[in-house]
BAKE-40840 format. One record per residue (C-alpha): residue number from 1; x, y, z; residue in three letters. Coordinates in Angstrom, 3 decimals, decimal comma, always signed. Example, Ala and Ser with C-alpha at 12.3 -4.5 7.8 and 13.67 -1.06 7.14 Angstrom:
BEGIN
     k          u          v          w     r
     1    +12,300     -4,500     +7,800   ALA
     2    +13,670     -1,060     +7,140   SER
***
This chain:
BEGIN
     k          u          v          w     r
     1    -12,526   +101,141    +46,243   UNK
     2     -9,010   +100,193    +47,719   UNK
     3     -7,614    +96,896    +46,411   UNK
     4     -8,187    +94,712    +49,215   UNK
     5     -4,689    +93,470    +49,041   UNK
     6     -3,288    +96,876    +49,550   UNK
     7     -4,360    +97,376    +53,369   UNK
     8     -1,875    +94,472    +54,776   UNK
     9     +1,071    +96,117    +52,564   UNK
    10     +0,042    +99,467    +53,752   UNK
    11     +0,222    +98,605    +57,326   UNK
    12     +3,773    +96,630    +57,023   UNK
    13     +4,953    +99,865    +55,462   UNK
    14     +3,933   +101,967    +58,262   UNK
    15     +5,306    +99,393    +60,440   UNK
    16     +8,549    +99,753    +58,543   UNK
    17     +8,625   +103,323    +59,423   UNK
    18     +8,039   +102,917    +63,183   UNK
    19    +11,178   +100,503    +63,418   UNK
    20    +13,385   +102,953    +62,201   UNK
    21    +12,642   +105,382    +65,196   UNK
    22     +9,454   +106,694    +66,705   UNK
    23     +8,465   +110,024    +64,966   UNK
    24     +6,395   +112,942    +66,543   UNK
    25     +2,732   +112,794    +65,368   UNK
    26     +3,265   +115,810    +63,277   UNK
    27     +6,165   +114,061    +61,606   UNK
    28     +4,062   +111,180    +60,735   UNK
    29     +1,407   +113,097    +59,814   UNK
    30     +3,659   +114,716    +56,945   UNK
    31     +5,105   +111,665    +55,913   UNK
    32     +1,607   +110,100    +55,435   UNK
    33     +0,896   +113,306    +53,487   UNK
    34     +3,948   +113,013    +51,172   UNK
    35     +3,417   +112,398    +47,837   UNK
    36     +6,783   +110,749    +47,630   UNK
    37     +5,597   +108,266    +50,471   UNK
    38     +2,442   +107,148    +48,310   UNK
    39     +4,421   +107,027    +45,405   UNK
    40     +7,034   +104,659    +47,104   UNK
    41     +3,957   +102,406    +48,107   UNK
    42     +2,375   +102,226    +44,728   UNK
    43     +6,038   +101,491    +42,918   UNK
    44     +6,465    +98,857    +45,638   UNK
    45     +2,746    +97,508    +45,262   UNK
    46     +3,308    +97,461    +41,854   UNK
    47     +6,581    +95,266    +41,689   UNK
    48     +5,004    +92,931    +44,221   UNK
    49     +2,220    +92,323    +42,296   UNK
    50     +4,118    +91,768    +39,098   UNK
    51     +6,509    +89,064    +41,043   UNK
    52     +3,381    +87,412    +42,539   UNK
    53     +1,707    +87,343    +39,198   UNK
    54     +4,389    +85,490    +37,564   UNK
    55     +5,083    +82,615    +40,328   UNK
    56     +4,579    +79,567    +38,883   UNK
    57     +5,987    +75,935    +39,182   UNK
    58     +5,334    +74,496    +35,787   UNK
    59     +8,790    +75,649    +34,689   UNK
    60    +10,446    +73,349    +37,128   UNK
    61     +7,991    +70,367    +36,666   UNK
    62     +8,724    +70,352    +32,846   UNK
    63    +12,409    +71,244    +33,250   UNK
    64    +12,795    +68,057    +35,768   UNK
    65    +10,647    +65,659    +33,273   UNK
    66    +12,877    +66,990    +30,743   UNK
    67    +10,170    +67,345    +28,182   UNK
    68    +10,737    +68,893    +24,597   UNK
    69     +8,172    +71,582    +23,444   UNK
    70     +6,818    +68,905    +21,108   UNK
    71     +6,297    +66,051    +23,912   UNK
    72     +2,610    +65,090    +24,326   UNK
    73     +2,820    +63,116    +27,488   UNK
    74     +0,181    +60,415    +28,041   UNK
    75     +0,046    +58,002    +31,375   UNK
    76     -1,451    +54,731    +32,162   UNK
    77     -4,739    +54,145    +33,859   UNK
    78     -2,918    +53,423    +37,086   UNK
    79     -1,272    +56,924    +36,888   UNK
    80     -4,457    +58,729    +35,919   UNK
    81     -6,523    +56,847    +38,903   UNK
    82     -3,877    +57,373    +41,567   UNK
    83     -3,923    +61,276    +40,501   UNK
    84     -7,803    +61,313    +40,993   UNK
    85     -7,370    +59,573    +44,217   UNK
    86     -4,880    +62,089    +45,329   UNK
    87     -7,206    +65,024    +44,416   UNK
    88    -10,284    +63,396    +46,252   UNK
    89     -8,413    +62,753    +49,399   UNK
    90     -7,944    +66,712    +49,536   UNK
    91    -11,405    +67,312    +48,705   UNK
    92    -14,937    +66,468    +49,413   UNK
    93    -15,493    +65,513    +45,998   UNK
    94    -15,413    +62,291    +44,909   UNK
    95    -13,183    +61,940    +41,589   UNK
    96    -14,286    +59,016    +40,632   UNK
    97    -12,090    +56,821    +38,561   UNK
    98    -14,044    +54,505    +36,385   UNK
    99    -14,551    +53,643    +32,608   UNK
   100    -16,315    +56,888    +31,940   UNK
   101    -14,167    +59,502    +33,674   UNK
   102    -11,087    +57,760    +32,504   UNK
   103    -12,768    +57,931    +28,570   UNK
   104    -13,396    +61,836    +29,232   UNK
   105    -10,139    +62,620    +30,952   UNK
   106     -8,040    +61,232    +28,011   UNK
   107    -10,012    +63,304    +25,489   UNK
   108     -9,359    +66,277    +27,378   UNK
   109     -5,338    +65,170    +27,392   UNK
   110     -5,594    +64,869    +23,478   UNK
   111     -8,092    +67,002    +22,256   UNK
   112     -8,295    +69,900    +24,993   UNK
   113     -4,580    +70,915    +25,122   UNK
   114     -5,164    +74,206    +23,575   UNK
   115     -8,121    +75,286    +25,667   UNK
   116     -6,376    +74,201    +28,885   UNK
   117     -3,831    +76,811    +27,921   UNK
   118     -6,028    +79,518    +27,563   UNK
   119     -8,051    +78,538    +30,607   UNK
   120     -4,821    +78,537    +32,594   UNK
   121     -3,994    +82,043    +31,321   UNK
   122     -7,752    +83,400    +32,020   UNK
   123     -7,704    +81,851    +35,642   UNK
   124     -4,804    +84,497    +36,741   UNK
   125     -7,705    +86,848    +36,345   UNK
   126    -10,791    +85,122    +38,140   UNK
   127     -9,260    +82,142    +40,249   UNK
   128     -8,158    +84,335    +43,243   UNK
   129    -11,655    +85,920    +43,488   UNK
   130    -13,473    +82,799    +43,124   UNK
   131    -11,418    +81,330    +45,886   UNK
   132    -12,282    +84,130    +48,149   UNK
   133    -16,016    +84,258    +47,563   UNK
   134    -15,755    +80,142    +47,971   UNK
   135    -14,223    +80,315    +51,355   UNK
   136    -16,547    +82,823    +52,425   UNK
   137    -19,355    +80,429    +52,136   UNK
   138    -17,526    +77,760    +53,427   UNK
   139    -17,662    +76,017    +50,031   UNK
   140    -14,901    +73,782    +48,383   UNK
   141    -12,176    +75,741    +46,366   UNK
   142    -12,590    +73,136    +43,805   UNK
   143    -15,840    +74,454    +42,500   UNK
   144    -13,817    +77,267    +40,696   UNK
   145    -13,425    +74,671    +38,077   UNK
   146    -17,109    +74,636    +37,425   UNK
   147    -16,859    +77,893    +35,857   UNK
   148    -14,430    +76,473    +33,494   UNK
   149    -16,646    +74,162    +32,036   UNK
   150    -19,607    +76,253    +32,294   UNK
   151    -18,005    +79,281    +29,927   UNK
   152    -14,033    +78,669    +29,467   UNK
   153    -13,776    +81,856    +32,027   UNK
   154    -15,031    +84,114    +29,638   UNK
   155    -18,005    +86,620    +30,958   UNK
   156    -19,689    +87,060    +27,831   UNK
   157    -20,412    +83,665    +26,642   UNK
   158    -24,360    +83,038    +26,132   UNK
   159    -25,593    +79,324    +25,478   UNK
   160    -28,048    +78,812    +22,907   UNK
   161    -30,498    +78,226    +25,984   UNK
   162    -29,899    +81,761    +26,944   UNK
   163    -27,498    +81,141    +29,683   UNK
   164    -25,014    +83,990    +30,404   UNK
   165    -21,606    +84,939    +31,951   UNK
   166    -19,052    +83,027    +33,814   UNK
   167    -21,452    +80,671    +35,755   UNK
   168    -24,145    +80,502    +33,016   UNK
   169    -26,970    +81,953    +34,942   UNK
   170    -30,405    +81,932    +32,802   UNK
   171    -32,497    +84,739    +32,933   UNK
   172    -34,747    +83,939    +35,577   UNK
   173    -32,397    +82,261    +37,901   UNK
   174    -29,960    +85,144    +37,917   UNK
   175    -32,930    +87,470    +38,716   UNK
   176    -33,795    +85,267    +41,703   UNK
   177    -30,464    +85,455    +42,953   UNK
   178    -30,191    +89,108    +42,573   UNK
   179    -28,541    +89,832    +39,464   UNK
   180    -30,370    +92,580    +37,499   UNK
   181    -30,184    +93,396    +33,641   UNK
   182    -31,670    +96,453    +31,868   UNK
   183    -30,813    +98,254    +29,119   UNK
   184    -27,165    +99,036    +29,720   UNK
   185    -26,247    +96,270    +32,029   UNK
   186    -26,571    +92,751    +32,840   UNK
   187    -25,291    +91,513    +36,335   UNK
   188    -24,846    +87,771    +35,050   UNK
   189    -21,745    +89,199    +33,023   UNK
   190    -20,706    +90,774    +36,567   UNK
   191    -17,813    +88,365    +37,644   UNK
   192    -17,996    +89,504    +41,269   UNK
   193    -21,607    +89,431    +41,401   UNK
   194    -22,375    +86,539    +39,407   UNK
   195    -19,679    +84,477    +41,820   UNK
   196    -21,399    +85,377    +44,657   UNK
   197    -24,652    +84,617    +43,275   UNK
   198    -23,248    +80,710    +42,239   UNK
   199    -21,746    +80,141    +45,540   UNK
   200    -25,441    +81,278    +47,221   UNK
   201    -27,055    +78,638    +44,619   UNK
   202    -24,394    +76,046    +44,962   UNK
   203    -24,891    +76,181    +48,820   UNK
   204    -28,475    +75,500    +48,474   UNK
   205    -28,260    +72,635    +46,090   UNK
   206    -25,632    +71,117    +48,325   UNK
   207    -28,257    +71,788    +51,229   UNK
   208    -30,664    +69,884    +49,245   UNK
   209    -28,858    +66,864    +48,228   UNK
   210    -25,847    +66,355    +50,560   UNK
   211    -23,744    +65,561    +47,733   UNK
   212    -21,573    +67,484    +45,405   UNK
   213    -21,808    +65,411    +42,286   UNK
   214    -25,425    +65,359    +42,583   UNK
   215    -25,315    +69,139    +43,482   UNK
   216    -23,307    +69,910    +39,918   UNK
   217    -25,930    +67,718    +38,239   UNK
   218    -28,707    +70,006    +39,591   UNK
   219    -26,832    +72,871    +38,741   UNK
   220    -26,816    +72,086    +35,183   UNK
   221    -30,149    +70,495    +34,682   UNK
   222    -32,085    +72,000    +37,484   UNK
   223    -33,499    +70,445    +40,682   UNK
   224    -36,521    +69,333    +39,001   UNK
   225    -34,708    +67,245    +36,568   UNK
   226    -32,500    +65,561    +39,244   UNK
   227    -35,388    +64,903    +41,432   UNK
   228    -37,152    +63,211    +38,653   UNK
   229    -34,119    +61,149    +37,814   UNK
   230    -33,915    +60,095    +41,743   UNK
   231    -37,343    +58,877    +41,716   UNK
   232    -36,703    +57,011    +38,408   UNK
   233    -33,395    +55,385    +40,228   UNK
   234    -35,476    +53,810    +42,655   UNK
   235    -34,676    +56,591    +45,124   UNK
   236    -30,784    +56,071    +44,876   UNK
   237    -28,460    +58,965    +46,697   UNK
   238    -25,300    +58,958    +44,672   UNK
   239    -24,708    +60,492    +41,360   UNK
   240    -23,489    +57,391    +39,579   UNK
   241    -26,325    +55,583    +40,544   UNK
   242    -28,554    +58,105    +39,369   UNK
   243    -26,912    +59,248    +36,076   UNK
   244    -28,406    +56,759    +33,733   UNK
   245    -31,949    +58,749    +34,451   UNK
   246    -30,633    +62,167    +33,855   UNK
   247    -30,518    +64,348    +30,930   UNK
   248    -27,639    +63,249    +28,320   UNK
   249    -26,045    +66,545    +28,716   UNK
   250    -25,900    +66,195    +32,568   UNK
   251    -24,692    +62,591    +32,226   UNK
   252    -21,246    +64,174    +30,579   UNK
   253    -21,344    +66,959    +33,135   UNK
   254    -19,414    +65,659    +36,040   UNK
   255    -17,286    +63,713    +34,104   UNK
   256    -16,248    +66,695    +32,134   UNK
   257    -16,014    +68,601    +35,682   UNK
   258    -13,358    +65,843    +36,747   UNK
   259    -11,458    +66,152    +33,507   UNK
   260    -11,316    +70,011    +33,731   UNK
   261    -10,073    +69,789    +37,677   UNK
   262     -7,484    +66,976    +36,347   UNK
   263     -6,201    +69,163    +33,787   UNK
   264     -5,557    +72,265    +35,441   UNK
   265     -4,151    +70,246    +38,312   UNK
   266     -1,581    +68,454    +36,238   UNK
   267     -1,405    +70,664    +33,227   UNK
   268     +2,667    +70,964    +33,776   UNK
   269     +2,730    +66,882    +34,000   UNK
   270     +1,220    +66,936    +30,466   UNK
   271     +3,834    +69,539    +29,274   UNK
   272     +0,791    +72,473    +28,944   UNK
   273     +2,514    +75,803    +29,802   UNK
   274     -0,628    +78,257    +30,410   UNK
   275     -0,984    +81,403    +28,085   UNK
   276     +0,210    +84,422    +29,233   UNK
   277     -2,007    +86,467    +31,478   UNK
   278     -2,948    +90,085    +30,596   UNK
   279     -3,213    +90,740    +34,137   UNK
   280     -3,440    +89,231    +37,699   UNK
   281     -6,258    +89,819    +39,556   UNK
   282     -4,059    +91,220    +42,182   UNK
   283     -3,350    +93,977    +39,936   UNK
   284     -6,570    +95,307    +39,534   UNK
   285     -8,603    +98,050    +41,478   UNK
   286    -12,018    +99,575    +41,318   UNK
   287    -13,232   +103,230    +41,081   UNK
   288    -17,036   +104,216    +41,204   UNK
   289    -18,111   +106,624    +39,131   UNK
   290    -20,672   +109,833    +39,991   UNK
   291    -21,842   +110,206    +36,659   UNK
   292    -22,752   +108,296    +33,718   UNK
   293    -19,520   +107,839    +31,465   UNK
   294    -18,485   +106,612    +27,957   UNK
   295    -15,487   +104,388    +28,060   UNK
   296    -14,073   +106,274    +24,816   UNK
   297    -13,671   +109,255    +27,385   UNK
   298    -12,036   +107,149    +29,796   UNK
   299     -9,624   +105,795    +27,334   UNK
   300     -9,075   +109,369    +26,301   UNK
   301     -8,425   +110,791    +29,318   UNK
   302     -5,711   +108,413    +31,206   UNK
   303     -4,720   +106,732    +27,828   UNK
   304     -6,009   +103,238    +28,490   UNK
   305     -7,008   +100,845    +25,651   UNK
   306    -10,284   +100,615    +25,268   UNK
   307    -10,506    +97,097    +24,349   UNK
   308     -8,958    +96,424    +27,891   UNK
   309    -11,712    +98,564    +29,577   UNK
   310    -14,232    +96,478    +27,858   UNK
   311    -12,685    +93,106    +28,708   UNK
   312    -12,185    +94,010    +32,593   UNK
   313    -15,928    +95,513    +32,806   UNK
   314    -18,284    +92,964    +31,231   UNK
   315    -20,994    +93,917    +33,012   UNK
   316    -21,786    +96,941    +30,558   UNK
   317    -23,956    +95,885    +27,476   UNK
   318    -22,076    +98,630    +25,726   UNK
   319    -19,217   +101,009    +26,213   UNK
   320    -21,721   +103,366    +28,328   UNK
   321    -21,614   +103,393    +32,059   UNK
   322    -24,408   +104,679    +33,100   UNK
   323    -25,219   +106,876    +36,342   UNK
   324    -26,520   +105,073    +39,307   UNK
   325    -27,639   +105,967    +42,741   UNK
   326    -24,900   +103,925    +44,342   UNK
   327    -22,339   +104,621    +41,660   UNK
   328    -21,388   +102,251    +38,784   UNK
   329    -17,780   +101,115    +39,058   UNK
   330    -15,187   +100,442    +36,559   UNK
   331    -12,398    +98,241    +37,301   UNK
   332     -9,042    +98,476    +35,758   UNK
   333     -5,164    +97,949    +36,535   UNK
   334     -3,975   +100,063    +39,451   UNK
   335     -2,007   +102,647    +37,522   UNK
   336     -4,805   +103,276    +35,546   UNK
   337     -7,162   +103,679    +38,428   UNK
   338     -5,011   +105,719    +40,247   UNK
   339     -4,912   +108,253    +37,281   UNK
   340     -8,551   +107,960    +36,773   UNK
   341     -9,002   +109,194    +40,380   UNK
   342     -6,579   +112,268    +39,970   UNK
   343     -8,395   +113,509    +37,070   UNK
   344    -12,236   +112,440    +37,983   UNK
   345    -13,639   +116,239    +37,789   UNK
   346    -11,834   +116,551    +34,365   UNK
   347    -13,208   +113,174    +33,234   UNK
   348    -16,519   +114,505    +33,810   UNK
   349    -16,414   +117,824    +32,085   UNK
   350    -14,769   +116,038    +29,096   UNK
   351    -17,747   +113,358    +28,559   UNK
   352    -19,980   +116,543    +29,198   UNK
   353    -18,047   +118,293    +26,278   UNK
   354    -18,180   +115,172    +24,127   UNK
   355    -21,494   +113,860    +24,560   UNK
   356    -23,739   +116,726    +26,016   UNK
   357    -22,792   +120,209    +24,636   UNK
   358    -25,106   +121,479    +22,037   UNK
   359    -22,303   +122,074    +19,271   UNK
   360    -24,451   +124,566    +17,434   UNK
   361    -22,121   +127,863    +16,957   UNK
   362    -23,794   +131,196    +17,994   UNK
   363    -22,726   +133,591    +15,049   UNK
   364    -24,627   +136,444    +14,652   UNK
   365    -25,856   +137,140    +11,095   UNK
   366    -25,546   +140,563     +9,218   UNK
   367    -28,910   +140,939     +8,803   UNK
   368    -29,428   +140,532    +12,652   UNK
   369    -26,507   +143,125    +13,284   UNK
   370    -27,961   +145,687    +10,861   UNK
   371    -31,249   +145,567    +12,628   UNK
   372    -29,772   +145,688    +16,054   UNK
   373    -27,504   +148,785    +15,511   UNK
   374    -30,404   +150,940    +14,433   UNK
   375    -32,125   +150,087    +17,587   UNK
   376    -29,097   +150,867    +20,069   UNK
   377    -25,440   +151,599    +18,402   UNK
   378    -23,799   +151,827    +21,601   UNK
   379    -23,786   +147,767    +21,574   UNK
   380    -21,738   +147,625    +18,172   UNK
   381    -18,553   +146,172    +19,885   UNK
   382    -20,788   +143,263    +21,502   UNK
   383    -22,548   +142,349    +18,146   UNK
   384    -19,245   +141,970    +16,347   UNK
   385    -18,302   +139,217    +19,028   UNK
   386    -18,483   +136,375    +17,177   UNK
   387    -18,157   +132,870    +18,163   UNK
   388    -16,237   +129,810    +16,474   UNK
   389    -14,808   +126,312    +17,781   UNK
   390    -11,790   +124,748    +17,401   UNK
   391    -11,061   +121,104    +17,017   UNK
   392     -7,828   +120,024    +18,832   UNK
   393     -5,569   +118,179    +16,834   UNK
   394     -2,225   +116,338    +17,623   UNK
   395     +0,511   +118,284    +19,152   UNK
   396     -1,949   +121,052    +20,168   UNK
   397     -1,783   +122,489    +23,486   UNK
   398     -3,830   +125,512    +25,303   UNK
   399     -0,883   +127,866    +24,973   UNK
   400     -0,766   +127,044    +20,935   UNK
   401     -4,124   +127,316    +20,263   UNK
   402     -4,681   +130,609    +22,523   UNK
   403     -1,214   +132,146    +20,681   UNK
   404     -3,233   +131,111    +17,308   UNK
   405     -6,182   +133,138    +17,874   UNK
   406     -4,363   +135,785    +19,960   UNK
   407     -6,226   +135,452    +23,220   UNK
   408     -5,320   +134,802    +26,535   UNK
   409     -5,314   +131,341    +28,069   UNK
   410     -7,242   +132,294    +31,177   UNK
   411     -9,961   +133,709    +28,799   UNK
   412    -10,059   +130,290    +26,655   UNK
   413    -10,166   +128,448    +29,938   UNK
   414    -12,989   +130,449    +30,969   UNK
   415    -15,038   +130,433    +27,781   UNK
   416    -14,881   +126,592    +27,946   UNK
   417    -15,633   +125,803    +31,380   UNK
   418    -12,063   +124,283    +31,953   UNK
   419    -10,395   +124,123    +35,340   UNK
   420     -7,024   +122,975    +34,120   UNK
   421     -5,350   +123,016    +30,854   UNK
   422     -5,502   +119,447    +29,885   UNK
   423     -7,102   +119,080    +26,722   UNK
   424     -7,723   +116,046    +24,310   UNK
   425     -7,751   +115,325    +20,761   UNK
   426    -10,878   +115,875    +18,903   UNK
   427    -12,140   +118,203    +21,657   UNK
   428    -13,999   +121,257    +20,592   UNK
   429    -13,014   +124,410    +22,016   UNK
   430    -15,169   +127,480    +22,179   UNK
   431    -13,324   +130,777    +20,775   UNK
   432    -14,733   +134,073    +21,706   UNK
   433    -12,982   +137,179    +20,067   UNK
   434    -13,547   +139,976    +17,482   UNK
   435    -11,110   +138,596    +15,182   UNK
   436    -11,934   +134,924    +14,494   UNK
   437     -9,344   +134,235    +12,267   UNK
   438     -5,883   +132,695    +12,926   UNK
   439     -3,470   +135,672    +13,748   UNK
   440     -1,385   +135,982    +10,397   UNK
   441     +2,273   +133,964    +10,953   UNK
   442     +5,000   +136,342    +11,502   UNK
   443     +8,467   +136,187     +9,860   UNK
   444    +10,312   +133,550    +12,165   UNK
   445    +13,699   +135,031    +13,104   UNK
   446    +16,496   +132,247    +14,304   UNK
   447    +16,252   +131,657    +17,783   UNK
   448    +18,758   +129,592    +20,130   UNK
   449    +16,825   +126,934    +21,867   UNK
   450    +17,228   +127,359    +25,591   UNK
   451    +16,573   +124,822    +27,895   UNK
   452    +14,572   +125,036    +31,128   UNK
   453    +14,325   +122,866    +34,240   UNK
   454    +11,929   +122,810    +37,094   UNK
   455    +12,594   +121,647    +40,449   UNK
   456     +9,752   +119,278    +41,926   UNK
   457     +8,369   +120,523    +45,037   UNK
   458     +6,380   +118,953    +47,928   UNK
   459     +2,938   +117,907    +47,050   UNK
   460     +3,258   +118,059    +43,280   UNK
   461     +2,491   +115,624    +40,732   UNK
   462     +3,499   +114,654    +37,009   UNK
   463     +0,158   +116,437    +36,037   UNK
   464     +0,320   +119,599    +37,908   UNK
   465     +3,658   +120,168    +36,624   UNK
   466     +2,403   +119,679    +33,220   UNK
   467     +0,070   +121,822    +33,690   UNK
   468     +2,215   +124,634    +35,537   UNK
   469     +4,096   +125,117    +32,293   UNK
   470     +1,205   +124,611    +29,823   UNK
   471     +2,281   +121,418    +28,741   UNK
   472     +0,173   +118,116    +28,116   UNK
   473     +1,366   +115,199    +30,277   UNK
   474     +2,849   +113,537    +26,722   UNK
   475     +4,745   +116,681    +26,117   UNK
   476     +6,332   +116,927    +29,425   UNK
   477     +7,430   +112,931    +29,220   UNK
   478     +8,628   +113,520    +25,857   UNK
   479    +11,179   +115,940    +27,320   UNK
   480    +12,163   +113,757    +29,689   UNK
   481    +12,448   +110,519    +28,332   UNK
   482    +12,821   +107,558    +30,650   UNK
   483    +11,173   +109,006    +33,364   UNK
   484     +8,223   +107,177    +35,581   UNK
   485     +5,133   +109,581    +35,607   UNK
   486     +3,869   +107,554    +38,530   UNK
   487     +6,957   +107,910    +40,690   UNK
   488     +8,688   +111,363    +41,194   UNK
   489     +9,982   +112,991    +44,278   UNK
   490    +10,514   +115,984    +46,146   UNK
   491    +13,871   +117,601    +44,654   UNK
   492    +13,740   +115,838    +41,123   UNK
   493    +14,386   +117,990    +38,162   UNK
   494    +12,449   +117,910    +35,200   UNK
   495    +13,044   +119,628    +31,599   UNK
   496     +9,904   +121,909    +30,921   UNK
   497    +11,414   +123,637    +27,858   UNK
***
């Protein structure tokens, strides 16, 4: 799955290419197929996303107000009310300034500074996606603040009542809006699917009440409780008229929403600096898998932190991503997803080796050998062939292991069904040979280390070059410190020995 941001940027780069002179179709095809071209695009995108993710205005506001780090600014009621009025003018929400909202707002200002910092950091991952979904359904963008008071922007949060996810869906409500749960997944924790469901639910509620504050109350307490409150109020039509008849929790729900919206809008004026965001939504991409895979396998294959995989894929109840007809997807940083796409076949092979292969050595016992020899002495050589398993250690590669057991690399690949020389720490390799004992070490003669270099050819990647010279990517990178493995070019020289 290609990130939505990539397409217009690719078009821009292609347009720039045309402005340099109109190439022939064959030259254009070569250019588009060039690994250097795509590396340039990827590098440009990463730089663009990095700059985009770091853009902010709070620094300039705090500097202009000459705040010290320890300053805890507060303002008069008139200032708070004016700011709420300004927010209301740009929104279909009524950010009413009354004693209840002012008291809640002041509580947030004094007691929720840390919460505001954390949520602002997390918002970099979710708000852009929220806004896109809300716009798709024609809903106010201010509804993104609803997830803040529901979950603190944490997809794994579960309430005492059983509500779960960014938008805190109960099981039955989630099921009604198409959010599936089974032994492996719970789509209430899927940021994208849960946001889509929340948009449909909120749109339906607004269609019923025609008032956003009442719609928020219904989202919290359920339409049944809101309808009862409306009847008890004498069929009033606004939230503040109906509020005294709502459940206690719901009476504080809209004031909390207003206070959260205020804090996230005016955090700089209150000298609140957002927590650093680990990753921005624009830096994410997804890949859908054809087979079931453990996150541990993904982490090992592309050197990706397991905790980050779990954080960015909260839909999965455990670290196992199950197989699905439509394909279950994994979301992560662009560079990790690009690496994963490039080693997809190896990923499934590693998964099968680790979790699905029967690891019982097929070693023929002496008794079986003696019995078989008596029946047919022509197969003695076959009987003497034993199987042994070797567990890969740090610093190992295929070449080292092959030399250790005195076998050819091609045979080692064949016995283990490997298409490439890539191996990982902890992997079990089958060794099939007459002598299963490692070859004795020969006296080492002092040799002069000779450096060897290789020039990158068209269509080659860092991974392919490593394989070509019987090296792991880590070993090749160690020989070439400071190299960017995701941005190599034709004609570039690498040390390979």
